[in-house]
Each structure stands twice: as C-alpha cells, then as structure tokens.
N, C-alpha and C positions, 0 to 999 in steps of 0.2 A: 576329801571333797567338802570340807567345812566351808571353804571360801565360796564354793558354788551355792551352797545354801544361803549364805549371806547375800550373794548377788541376787538371787531369786527374791529374797525378802525385800531388798532395797528397791527392786523394780516394782513390786506388786503392792507396796504399802498404801499407795493412794488410788489404786484402781479398783479394788474389790474388797469385800469384807470376809473373804475366805471361801473355802470349798463348799461349805454348807449353803451359803448364799448363792453360789454359782450353780448348785444343783437344783435350786428351787425354780420351777418353771412357772412362768406367768404369761398367759396367752393374750392378755388385754393389750399390751403395747403392740404386739404383732397385728391384732385386729385394728388398732388405731392407725397403724401404718398402712394397712391394706387399702387400696383404692378401688372402690366399687365401680362398676361401669358408669360412665358419665357421657353426657351428650357432647361435651366439648372439653378440650384440654384446659387445665387450669393455667393461669398466667405463670410465666417462669419466675422461679424464686431468685431473688437477688443474691448473687454470690457474696459470701462473707470473707473478710480478710482476717485470718487468725495469726498472721505473722509467721515467723520462723522459730521453730523450737531451738533453744540454745544448743549449739552443736559442740560436741567434745572433739578436741584436737589431740590425736594420738601421735606419739613420737616414734614408735617402733616401726621400722621399715624391714619387715621380715623377708629380705631378699639378699642373696649372697652371690656375688660374682667373684669366683676364685682368682681371676686374672691369669697370668702366664702359666701358673701351676695347673690350671684347669686342663691344659693339653695333656699333662701326665695323668690327671684323673680320667680323662676320656680314654687314654691308652689302657689304663687298668680296667675300666668298664668294658672296653672291647675285648680284653683278654678274658675277663670273667664271663662275658657273653659267649665267647668261643668255648670256654670250659663248661658253661652251664647255659645252653640255649633254650632249655625247657621253660614254658610259661609258669607263672606263679601257681603252685598247687593249692588253690583256695579250697576246693572240695575235699581234698585229702586232709588238709589241716583241720577243717571243720569236723570231719569224721573222727580224726584222732582225738580232738578235744571232747567231742560228745561221748565217745566210747571210754574215755579215761577220766571223767569228771570225779570219780571216787578215788582216784589215785592209780598209779601204774602198778599192775600186778603181773609178775612173770608168767603165771599160769594163764592169764588172759590172752597173752600173745600167741598161745598155741591154737587159738580158735582160727578157723579158716579166714574169717573176715579180717582179723588182725594180721594174719600171715600175708594176705593180699595187700593190705596197707603197708606192711613192712617191705614187701617186694617193690611196691610202687615208690616208696620212699628211697629205696636203694637205687632204683632206676633214675629217679630225679637227681640223686646225689652222685651218680656214677662218675661225672666229671671230676668232682671234688675228691671222691674216693680214689680215683685213678692217680690224680696228682698227689694226694696225700700218701698213697702207697709208694709212689716214686720217691717222694721226699723221705719217707721212713727208710726205704731201701738205701737211699743215699746216706742217711745218718748211720745206718748199721754198717754198710760196706766200707765207707771211707776210712774209719779207724782201722778196720781189718786190713784193708788194702795198704794203708800207710804202714802198718806194722810189718806186713809181709814184705813190702818194698824196702823197708829199713833193714830187715834181716837179710834179705836177698843181696843188698848192696854191701852189707858187712861181709858177706861171703864172696865178695868180688864178682858178683853176678848183677844182672839188671843194670849194667853200666857202672858198677862199682869198681871194676878193674881199672887201675890207673895206667892204661895202655891204650893208645889210639892208633888204629890201623890206617894205612895210607889208602886214600881214595882219590880218584881223579876229579870227582865233583864235590870235593870237600867245601870249596868256597861257595858253590851254589847252594849246598845244603845249609851252610852257616847263614847265608843271606836269607834263605827262606825261613829258617827258624827264628832269626832275629826279627824279620818283618811280622811273622805270625805272633810272636810274643808281644811286639809293640802294639799290634792291632788288638790283641786280647787285653793287654793292659789298658789301652784306651777305652775299650768297652766296659771293662771293670770300673775304670774311673767314672764313666758315665753313670753306671749303676750306683756307685758311691754317692755321686752328686745328686741323683734322683732320690735316693734314700735320705740323704742329709736334708734336701729341700723339703721332703715330706715331714721329717722329724722337726725341722725348724718351723714349718707351717703350723704344726700342732701347738707349739709354744706361742707363736704369734696370735693364733686364733683364740687361744684361751683368754687372752686379754680382751678380745672382741666379745667373748662370751660375757664378760662382766658388763660391758655396755648393753648387750641384749637383755641381761637380767635387770639392769637398772631401768631401762626404758620400758620393759614389760611391767615391772612393778609400778613405775610411774603411771603407765597407762591404766593399770587396775585401780590406782588411787583416783585418777581422773574419772574413770568410769563410775567409781563409787560416789565421788563428790558431785558429779554432774547429773546422775540419774535422779536423785530427789528434786533437784532444781528443775529438771525437765518435766517430771511428773507434776510438780507444783505449777509449772507453766501451763500444762494441759488443763489442770483444774481451774486455773485463773482465767483461761480463755472462755470458760462458760459465761463470763460476764459479757463477752462480745456478742454471743448469741442472745443472751438475756436482754441486753440493751437494745438490740435490733428488734426483738419481740416487743419490748416495752414501747419503743418508738412507733411500731406499727399499731400497737394498742392505743397509744395516745392519738394516733391519726386514724382510728377505726372509722370515723365519719367519712373523711375523704376516700379512704381505701375501700371499705366494705360498702358504704353508702354510695360512693362513686361507681362501684361495679354494678350495684343494683340499678342506679340511675341510668347508667349507660345501656343496660339491657332493656329497661322499660321505655327509654326515650324513643326507641324505634317505632313504638306504637303511639306514645303519648304526644310527643312534640309535633308530629305531622297534623294531628287533629287540632291541637291548639293553634298551629300555624294557619290552618284554614279558617278557624274562627277569627283570628287576628286579621287575616286578609279580608274577611267579610266585614269587619269593623271599618277597615279602610274603604271598602266598597260603599259602605253607608255614607261616609263623608264625601266620597266622590260622587255618589248619587245626588246628595244635597247640592253640591256645587254644580253638577250638570243641570239639575232642575232649576236652580237659580239662574244659570246662564240661559236656559231655554226661555224662562219667564222674561228676563230683561231683554234678551235679543228679540223676542216676539213683540214686546211693546214698541221697540224702536222701529221694527219693520212694519208693524201695523200703523204706526203714526205716519211713516213715509208713504205707504201705499194708500192710506186714507186721503191725504192731500192730493196725491196724483189722481186717485179715483174721482175726487171732486172736480179737479181741473178738467180732466178728460170728459166727465159727464157734462159740465157746463159748455165746453167747446162743442161736444156732440149735439147738445140741444140747440146751441146757437147756429151751428151749421145746418141742422135740420130746419130751423126757422128760415134760414136763408134759402134753402132749397124749396121752401114752400112759397117763394116769391112767384107771382103770376108769370113772370118772365120765363119761368121754367116750364110753362105749359106750352110754349111755342114749340111747334113740331120739330124744328131743327135743334132746339136746345134741350128739349125734354129727354132725349136719349142720354146726353151727357149728365143731366141732373139725376136721372134715374141710376146711372152708373155710380155717381158719387153717393147717392142716397143708399145704394146697396152696400157700400163699404163703411157706412157710419157705425155699424156694429163692431168694427175692428178698433175703434177708438175706446179702449178700455184696458184695465190692468189684467195681467196674466196671472201673477202669483197673488192670491188673495189670502193674506194671513189672518184676516179677521174671522174666517170661518173655522180655524184650527181649534181643537179642544183645549181648554184651560188646564194647566198643570198645578194650579195653586192647591188643589185638594191633596194631590200626592206629595207636594212640597210640605204641606202642613203636617201630613202623617210622618214624613221623614224627620221633620223638626221634632215631632213628639218622640220618635224613636231615639233620636240622638240626645235627648235629655238624659238617657241612661248611657253612661260611658262604658261601652262594651270593651274597648281596648283595656281600660283599667281592670275590668272583671277578668279578661283573659290573662293579663299580666299577673293578677293574683293567682290564677291557675298555674302559670309558669313558676311563680315564686313558691307556691305550695309544693309543686313537684320538685323544684330545685332544692328545697329544704330537706330532701331525703337524707343526705349525709348528716345534717344536724339532727334529724329525727332518729337516725341510727345511733348517733353518739349519745343522745339523751336516753334511749331505750337500753343501751348496753353499758351505761355508766357503772352500775353495780357489778356487772360481770367483769368489766375491765379492772376495777379496783380489786376484786377477788383474785383475778389472775395475777396481778402484780404481787399481791401478798403471797400467793403460792410460789411464784418464781423466786421471790426473795427467800422463801423457806427452802426451796430446792438448792439455791446457792449456798445457804447456810449449812444444809445437810452435806453437800459435797466438801465444803471447807472443813466442817467438823469431822467428817469421816476421815479426811486425810490426817487429821490431828490425833486420831485414835491410836495410831501406831507409834511405837517408840523410835522414831526416825533418828533423832540425834544420838540416842544411845546405840542404836544399831550401826549408825555410820561411824561413831567413835570406836566401837568394838571391831568393826571390819577394818578400819584404818589402822588400829593398833595391831590387828592380826597381820596386816600386810607389812607394817613397820617391823614387827617382831620377826616375821618370816624373812624379811630382807636382812635384818641384823643376823639372824641365824645363818643365812646363806653367806653373808659377808664374813662371818666368823670362820668359815671354812676356807676362805681365800688363801691364808698363809699355808694351810695344809695342802691345798691344791697346788699352790706354787712350789712347795717343797717336793710334793710327789711328782709334779711335772719336771722339776729339776732332776730328780733321781731318774725319771724316765728318760730325760734328755741325755743324762750322763750314760745310762745303760745303752741307749741307741748309739751314741757317739762311740762308746767302747766297742760295741759290735762292729761299727764301721771302721774303727781304728785297727781291728784285726785284719780287715781287708786292706786298709791303707798300709799296714805293716808289710803285708805281702807285696803290695804295689811298690812300696819303698825299696824292698830287696830287689824286686824285678827291675825297677828303674836304675838303681845304683849298679846292679849287676850288669845291665846293658851298657851303662855309661863307662864303667871301669873296663869291662871286657872290650868294648869297641875302641876305647881310647888306648888301652894297653896292648891291643893285639898287634903282633908283628909277623908279617908274612914270611920273613926270612928266618924267624926263630923256629926251632924244632919243638915238638910237644914237650920235650924234657927241658928245654931251655927257655920256655915262655917266661915273660917278666912277672914281677910281683903284682903289678896293677891288673894285668890280664887274669892272673890266678885269683886275685881278690874278687874280680868280677864273677868268675865261675863259682867261687865259694858263696858269694851273696845270692846268686841264682839258686843254688842248692839250699841255702837257708830259707829262701822264699818258698821252696818246695816243701821243706820241713814244716814251716808254719802253716802252709796251706793244708797239709794233712792234719795238723793239730786243730785248726780253727774251722775248717770247712764243715765238719759234721755238726759242730755246735751252732754255727750260723744257719745251717740247713734245718736244724731242729727248731730254731727260732722262726725261720721262714715258714716251715710247715705248720707250726702252731698258729701263727698269725694268719696264714692263708686260710686254714680251715675255719677259724673263728671269724675273721674279717670278711672273707668271701661269702660265707653263709649269712652273716649279718647284712651285708649289702644286698644279697639276692632275696632274703626272706623278710627283711625288715625295711631297709632303706628304699629299695625300688618299689615295693608295695605301698610304702607310705607316700612316696612321691606321686604315684598314679592312683592313690586312694583305694587300692585293692585291699589294704589292711583293714580299712574301715568296714569293708563288706564282710570280712570274717567276723568282726566284733558285732556287726549289725545283723548277723544271721539269726533268723527267728529260732527261739528255743535252743540257743547255743549252750547257755549255762545251766538251764533247768528245763525239763520237759513241760512244766506248767507255766513257765515264764517266757512270754513271747519275745519281748525286747529287753535288752540288757540295760541300756542307758536310763529309760524312764523308771525301770524297776529300781535302779540304784538311787536316782534322784528323788523320785516321787512315790516310791513303793507301789507303783502302778505299771506293771510291765505291758499292759494292753494298749497304752498310748502309742500311737504311730510316730514315734520319735526315734531317730537313728543318729549315730555319731556322724555318719556321712552328711546327713541333712543339716545337722547342727553346725558342722564345720563349714559346709557350703554357704549357709545363710550368714554365718559370722564372717566368713571370708568376703562376702559381698557387703559387709558392714550393716546388716539388717539389725533390727531391734531384738533384744533378748526375749521379749514377750512372744514374738513370732517364732524365733529360732527354737526356743524350748517348748513351743506350743502350749504356753501357759493358759490359753483360753480353755483348755480341757479341765483346768483346775480353778482358774480365776477368770471367769467369763466377764470381760469388761462390757460387752454388749448388753448382757443381762442386767448388770448394775446400772448402766446408763439409761437403759429403757425403763427400769423401775424408778430411777431417780429423776432424770432430766425430763422425760416426757411420760409421766405416770398416768394411770387410769383416771385419777381424780382430775388432773389437768385436762385430759381428753373429754371427760364428762362435762366439764365447765365449758369447753369450746363447743361441744355438741349441743349445749343448752342455749346457745345464742339464737334468739328469735327477734324478728323485726316485724312490727305491725304497721302496715301502711293504710289502715282504714281511715285515718284522719285526712288523707290527701283528697282535696276536692278540686277538680280541674275547671269546672264552670258552674257558677252559682245559678239559682233559679231565675234571678233577674236577667242574667245574660241569655238564658234560654228564651225567656219571654221576649226579650229585645230582638232576638233573631226571628222569632215567629212574627212579631209586629212588623219587622222589616219585610218579611215575605208577603205580608198582607197589607202593605202600605199603598197598594194600587199602582205602583210603578210599572208593573207588568201589564196593566190594563190600558195604558196610553197607546193611541193609534200612531205609532211611529212611522208607518208607511205614508200616512197623510202628510205629516211634517216633511218627510223626505221628498215627497212629490211636489209640495209647494216650494221647497227650497231649491229644487232643481229646475223650476220654471223660470222663464224670463220675466222682466218687469212689466212689459206691455204685450198686448196680443200681436201687435205689428210694430215694425220699425217706424217711429213717428217721422223721422227724416224722409224715409222713402214715401211714406203716406203723404207728407206735405209736398214733396216734389211731384208726385203723381197728381195731387190736387191742383197745383199750379199749372201742370201740363194740360189738364182737362179744362182749367179756367181759360187758358190761352186759346182753346178751341171755340170758346163762346164769343159772341159779338162783344165789341167793346161797349162797356157800359157799367152800370152799377153792380150787376150780378158778377161780372168778371172781377171787379175790384173787391167785392165782398168775399168772393172765394179766395182770392189771393191774400186778403187780410186774414182769413181763417188759416191758410197755410202758414202765414207768418206766425200766428198765435200758436199753432201746433209745434213749430220749430222752437218757439220761446219756451213752451212747456217741456219739450225734450231737453233744451239747454238748461233750464232752471231746476227741473225736478228729476227727470230720468237720468241725465248724466250724473248728477250727484249720487243717486242711489246705486249707480254702477261703479262709480269711482271714489266717492267719498269714503274715508276710512271708517266712519261711524257705521255706515250701512254695510260695507264690505265685511267688517269685523263681526257685525251682528249676524249676517248670513253665514259666515264661516263658523262662528261659535255655535250658532243654532244647529248647523249640520253636524259638527263634531259631537256636540252634547247629545243630540238625538241618537247618533250612532253608538255613542258610549252607553247611553241609557238602554238602548235596544240590546246591546251586547250583555250588560250586567243583569238585565231583567229577564234574559232568556232562561227559562226553567228555574227561576229564582226559588220557588218553594221546594223544588227537588234538591237544589243545592243546599238550602238551609237544613232540609231534612237529613241529607247525607252528612253534613257537619255535625248535627246533633247526634246522629247515629254513631259517628266515629268517636265523638267525645264519650258517649255512653259506653261504647266498647272499651275505650281506654280506661275509663273509671271501673268498669267491671273487671278488666284485667288486673288493675291495681288492687281492688278490694277482694276479689275472689280467686283469681288465677295467678297472682304474683307470688304466692307462697312457694311454688316450686322454683321460681327465679331466686327468691330470697334464700331458700335452702341451698340451691346450687352455688350461688355466689358466696354464701356463708361458708359452705364446705370448701370452696376454693380459697377463701381467706384463711380459714383454719389450716388448710393444707400448706399454705405459704408460711404460716407461723410454725407449723410442724417441720416444714422444710429447713428452717433455720436450725432446729434441733438436730435434724438428720445430718445437716452439714457438719455440725459440731461433733456428733458421734462418729461420722465417717472420717472426719479429720483426726479425731482421737485414735480411731482404729488404724488409720494409715500412718499416723505418727508413731504409734506403738510398734507398728510393723517395720518402719524404715528409719525412724529418727530418734526414738527414745531408747536409751540404754543400748546404744549400738555396740554389739559384742565383738567388734574387731579384735580387741585384746585377747579373746579366747582363741581365735584362729591364729593370732600372732604368737601365742604361747606354743601352739602345736607346730607352727612353722619354725619358730625359734628352736624348739627341741629338735626338729628335723635338721635344721642347719647345724646346730652344735654337734649332735650325735653323728649325723651322716656326713655332712659336708666338711665339718671341722676335724672330726676324729676318724670316722671309719674310712673316708676317702684318703686321708693322710696315712693311716695305718696300712691300708691296702697298697698305697703307693710306696710305702717304706718296704714292705716285704717284696713288692714287685722289683724294686731296685736291688735290694739285698739278695733276693733269690737269683736274679740275673748274675750278680757277682759270684755267688756260690757255684752256679753252673759253669761259669767261665773259668773258675779256678782249676777245673779238670784239664782243659787244654793248656792253661797256664803252667800246670805241673809238667805236662808232657813236653811242651816247648822249652821250658826252663831246663829240664834234665838233658834234653838233646843239645841245647845250646851250651850248657856248662862244659860239655866235653871239649868244646873248641876253645875254651878260655882257661881252663884249669891246667896246671903244670903236671905232666904225666911222669910216672916213675920209669917207664920203658917206652921204647919207640922202635919202629921198623927200621933195619939197617940194610943197605944194598951194597953190593961189591963194587959197583962202579963209583960209589961215593956220592951219588946224586940222591937228593932227598926231594921228595915231592909233597910238601905240606901246604901247598897253596890251595 
C-alpha cells in the first residue's frame, strides 16, 4: 500500500500542518462565526467567483461489454445459479474468519460451533459437491468400463462377435443410430466451439488487459500530477476573497457609512426637510407681505379718488336739494326721497382703514438677513458626510487589516511550501514508472504462459475433435460404402473402413473421456466457486461488506481499512464507502475522511479568519458627535420668524374689504333713478340741475368705477391682495407651534445621533464585518466543497478495482467457466456417442459369418 501513502501525502501537503494541528481545538473562530440575535437580517453577501478547479481527465473506462460471447457467459451463470442458488454466505464467512484468525487447527473444528459452520458450508456447497462427485465418478468409472468393454469384445462378447443376425427392422435401426450419432456429433461440435471460443477469448482479452494496465497507470500519474496543481489553485484563490475584502475596506466609507446614514436618515432628513420648507415659507411670507403692501397702496389710491369724487357730488347734490324750490309741497316729497338716498353715494370697500403690514414686513426682512436655507444645507452636508467621517475614523483599522490579510496570504503560501512536494511527486512518479516497468517485464512470460495454456486447451479440444473426426469419417465411409444387396460377409472395403473408424472413435473416447472429465471437474470446482464466492459478491459489493465487518481482523480493531492506512481503526471508513465515493469521482480528502486526521476547516479558521482579525473587526467604532444638524443662528432665526408678527395681522378684515364691491350702490342705477325722479319735477332749473347731477354720477362711474372694475392694474391688485392674504393666513396659522415642532424634531434627531446612534453604529458595523467574514466563509466553503468533489478525484482507485474485476472475472473466470462448460458437455455426450458408434459399426463392418436360409433368400435390408 505504499502508493496509497503517497497519494495521501500529495493531497494533504497544502491543506494542513499535520495531525497535531488538526487536534488542537480553538473556539474563537466558532464564536466569531456565531451570529447573535439581531433585529434585522444583515445585507446579503455578494457571491464570489472562484472559477473552476483544474479538472483531471482520466482515460480508463472500466466497463466491459463481452459482445456475442456474453450469451455463453449468461448460459454459464444460469447453470451455476441452478447448481448453486443459495445467497452469498456473508455471515458464515465472517464467522469462519473471526474464529480462525490464529490459523486453522484440526482440533478446533471438533467444537460444536465449528461443526455447525462446517455443516452450513457443506449445505452451501451441496450443488458443487454433487456435481464434483458425479465428475469424479465419471473419471473413475470410464477407464474401468473401457477396460471391461475391451476385454469383453476380445472374448467376442459385447458386440465383439463378427456375426450379424438377420432382423426385419435392420434398416430402421441403422437409420436411427446414424441420426442419433450425427445429432450427438453436432452437439459435441457445438461444445468444442464453445470451449474454443472461451479459450480464444482469454488470449484476446489478455491484450486488452495491457491497455487497462496502461490507462490505469496513466490515470494514477495524472492524479499525482494534477493534485498539487489543484491544491495550489485552492490556496491561490484566497487572493480572490482577500481582494474583495480589501475592496470593501477601501470603500468602508460608502459601505459602512452609507449603511449608518441610511438608518439614521429616517429620523434626520425629515426634520431637516421641515426646516428647509420653513426657510422657503419665510421667503414666501416676505413676498406675500410685499404683495399686500403694494396692492393695498394701489387700491387705497383708487378708492381715495373715488371717495373724493363721490363726496363732492354728494355735497353738490345736497346743495341743489337745499334750493327753495324743493320746499314746494308738490316737489318736496321728491326732494326728500332723493335726499334720503344721498348716503348711498359712497365707496363700499374702504382700504384706508386696513392695518398696515410694514412692521411685519420689516421683521421678516430682518429674519431673512440670516440665510436659514444655507444653515439647513450645512446640516444636510454635515449628516451626508457620515461616510467620509467613517472613512477618516477607521483609517488606521483599515490599514491594520490590510497588513493582517497580507500576512495571512503569506502564511498560506509559505505553509504550502513547507512540504517537499516536488520530491514527493518525483518519488511517486518514479514509483509508478518502476511499477509499470516491472509489470511490463512480465508481459513476455504472461504471453508465453498464455501460449502454453492455449496449446493445452487446444490439445484437450483436439482429443474431442479426434473422436469427432473418427465419427464423421466413419459415418461418411459407412454411408457411402454401404450396399443393401451385399451380405454382412461381402460388405465392401469402404463400408468396413467406416465401421472400423467408428470403433476407433469409441476407443479414443474411452481413452480421453476420463482425462477430459478430470480437467472439467477441476475447472468446475475452482471456477464455479470463484464465480460464486468472489466475482458475484464483488459485482454486487457484498465482498466489501465482509471486509468492512467491524472487528473482523482483531477484537480490538473496529475497521480494517483505516487501521491499515492510518493506524486508527476507530475512524468510520470502510472499503465500500471508499469505493462508492471514488466511483462517483469525489475527492480523496472526502473519500478517505482525511478530515479526521487533517482538518482543513480548523486550519482555515485559524489562518484565514483568525481571532486577531476578528478582534480588529470588533474594535471598529464610529463617533458621530461632530454632526450638527442646525446651528444656533438657525434656531434663533426660526424663533424670530415665529415672533415676527405675521400671525397678529387681521386677515379677516382684509378678506372682508376685498370681497366688498367698489361703491355702496350701482351708480348707473342711482343716476337713472335720479333722472326719473327729476322728470317728475316741474320743468325748470331744479329739474335741469338734478339731471346734471345724474350725468355727473354717470361720468364718475365711467371714469373711475369702471376702471377699478376692469382695469388690469386694479384687478390684479385686488386678486394679488386676496391670494397673498389667504397665503399669509395659511402660513401664519399656528406658526409658533410649527416652529416649536421643527426645533423639537431637530433636537430629537441630534439627540439620536449623539446619544442613541451607538446601537445603530454597532448593528451596521456588525453587519459590515459579517459581510467581510462572509467572503472568507465563501472561500472556506468553496475549499471544503472543492476538496470533497473536485480536488484529487479518486476515480482511478475505483477504476483499479473495476479493472481488476473485469480482468479476473470477466476476462478469465467467465472464459474458464465457459471453457469447462463446453468441454464438460462434450465429455457427457461422448457416452451416447460411444453407444451409437458401437451399434452403428455393426452395420458397416464386414462380418466373418452370417445367417444362411434354405430358400436361398437373404434379408439384410
């Protein structure tokens, strides 16, 4: 098993430092990997691409399809199953091995347990024993029977008398014996062909054996050459994980700071947004107050002119109504009516009485001297600088981690160089080359032995062929030389020669049959038991179960294979599991369960993500005390805005005046009514004066009222005043409460950052370090999976077992069994061949005497 030791060495050279290091337990990495309860799941770790491990391509295809001769193999298997239908005696073999480990002693077999085992074995072998007994009986009796038959014929008995009696059915009997001998000879010929095909198959498959040996040796070399490169690839891929960690460390600001920022912005950004909106409200308030002031001046100017015109017209009309003519009884009623409506000649919307907004506007201008938007933007900037702050505060830690990662990579590479890989590889390759040379040196001897074997088998077959030749020639000569008109004493020379050839065949049958049967019996007992006890259990892996039986070889050694390979029989490693894993082309590390001796996880945990690196990651701290969301100037600015007097303006009074009409009464209607009433007066100066006043009122409506209702200047002023008043009323509603709420929200956000953000920082820092650790976990899991399935794929080991099974069982045992099957059939058929040949020779040989009848008629038909 020297080559196995070399394979194990080649696999494990770069994965661990030995059994002592594997046995050292270190709980820190496990603790570092353990995830404590957390409020939310960490962000998913980006999957890494480690590429593909260089795969070894093996040439051996351990599969054998026998072709047409497989039909014969199946016939032999069916015959053996008929002879031996019992299942494989696994338990019995195990007991025999366990009870005779110290050697077989005759006196031990007298014990009852051993007697029972012996009886069980006889019961299992009863089919073979029966057939072997028949064969031995055949070997013993055939020479005796042949000798007795020869002596008997020499005494002119047993058909030795050269006289043939007349029988009526002589032709029928001769035809029957001829047909029977022909059929027997045909079956014997088939047996010879079967045996020869099996014999030739052995020679043919021995050449294929060389191919299997060459491909298996080539696969072992491929295995040995590729394994170090595969392990080197595993160690080199640490750079992939390291580079990803270094990339994340270089971007610790955006990654970790961004996570912290995203968690805090839920509270911080809304408070700053409200402060920024309040800064916009200040500017809107100033614009609205300016609009109110300008619109009020325009409207006050227009209403003042209209008020003056209407007051003058009302005074003039009052003087006119004071005319003595109005005292006349008929006119006085009309004058009094007109006089009662004089109060309607006035303006309705009097903007001059509205309170002035200049004081509030002055306060707002004072407030706006401080740029609140700029102060809030500074708060945004201070908060958005969290990634930069994190980067600055972790600069030393990042540089330290980079140094540690470089050190780990150096340790892994230097560790792989500690082992004499090149020397080991050269030694193992030399061992394989020398082994192959040694095997190839036996090829001429194997060829020579195979040639002798082939000659021996052909010689055995030639014995049967010789009998077949005599039978065939005897049948041909006898059939061709037979004359129905000839009497037994006058038969021709050709017919007589045919009979003599048949008897020669009988003689050689007695000479060779027992020899051939001895060969058949020997090959049957050996080949049949090898097929049933080795080949079939090897094909269905029952043989592995015997070897893998616990405590088979020693009461204190549980498993045989690990005890032989690693001197540790307690490892749960069996030959069956090793073959199964290698047959699936898994890695040798997994197949041999080398983790029990060379724990790759322990090494990687101690090296790749060690406790020092974990401590460095745990020491990551971020201080957000320097973040200021709103300066004191901004706070004072908000308070001044709340106390600017905007909320003290009488907005209802403004809205009431804006919604009023220009005059108290429609001047056109008033002038029309005035003319109508003037028409009721007697013609004269009073009538004309009143109509003149009506005309003046129409003029005032046309020149002053209509422009105020339709001119863009006044329409825009009224609209702007209405909208600005409503806007100011809306913004000033609970303004102190709004400012207080904004300042409270900002205070709460700053308190969260300065006092309560530590748990957010710890949580996000932990998530960040877990993502870094996740890259190392991916690497270690990839290494573990690669060792399990891709590195040092041990298909050559299962191929060797399969090749041995193919060569031993399919090439040799099946062919040997087919050989004795065909040859045994020939031996059995020689018995009826002897009988039919003796009977038929009587009809072809020339007799010394014959039956004579008085009437001179002979009946030899």
